[in-house]
N, C-alpha and C positions, 0 to 999 in steps of 0.2 A: 895200564889203561890210559887213554888220553883224557883231557878235560871233558871233551864232549861225551865220551863213553861214560865217564863218571856222572855227568849230568843226566844222561839217559837212565842209568841205573838208579840214581836218586829219584827221578821222576816215577819210575816203575814202582819203587818202594812206597812212594806217596800214594800212588794209585791203589796198590794192594792194601795199604793201611786204611785208606778211605773206604774201599769196598768192604773190607772186613768190619770196619766200624758201622757202616750202613746196614750190613746184613747180620751183624751180631755173631759172626763166626769167622774163623781164619780163612782167608782166600789166598792161595799161593800164587806167586808170580807166574809160574808155568801155566796155570789154568787161565789166567788173564791173557798171557801171551798166545796161548793156543787159540783162544776165541778171536783175538785180533788177527792172527795169521790166517785162520780159516775164513774170516770175513774178507780179508784181502784177496784170497784165492777166488772167492765167490764173485767179488767185484771184477777181478781180472777176467774171469770166464764170461762176463757179460759186457765188458767194455766194447763200444762206447754207449751201450744201451743202459742209460741210467735207470729207467723204469723197470727193466728186467732185473737189474742188479738189486734194486730196492725190494722187489717182490721176492727174489731168492733169499735175500738177507732176512726179511721178515719171516719167511718160512723156516729158515735155519734157526733164528733166535727163538721162535715159538717151539721148535723141537727141543731146544735145550732148556726150556722152561721160563723164558722171559715173557711177561704179559704183553698182549697185543699193542697197547699204547706205547709202552717202552720200546718194543721191537720196531714199531713204525718210526718213532723219533730217532732211535739209533741208526736205523737204515738211512733215513733222510740225512742225518749228519755225516755219515760215512761216505755218502755219494754226492754231497753238495757240490764238489768241485768237478764232477764228471761232465 
């Protein structure tokens, strides 16, 4: 692995540890990666329509059990640069 790949893996480990600590249960890297990958696909399907992407993300996040406030905030953050 290159240094940048090592940095990415280390960051993912930190994300998983933080999420696990916050939720009080183990969260596996593949679960986090899957949610990020699916979010990227949703955004890609709606580009360049930021509002459409946000609405679709909020709906998706709600389906996987994220509360509305958190769904909205995450959708806004993920589409901020659109």
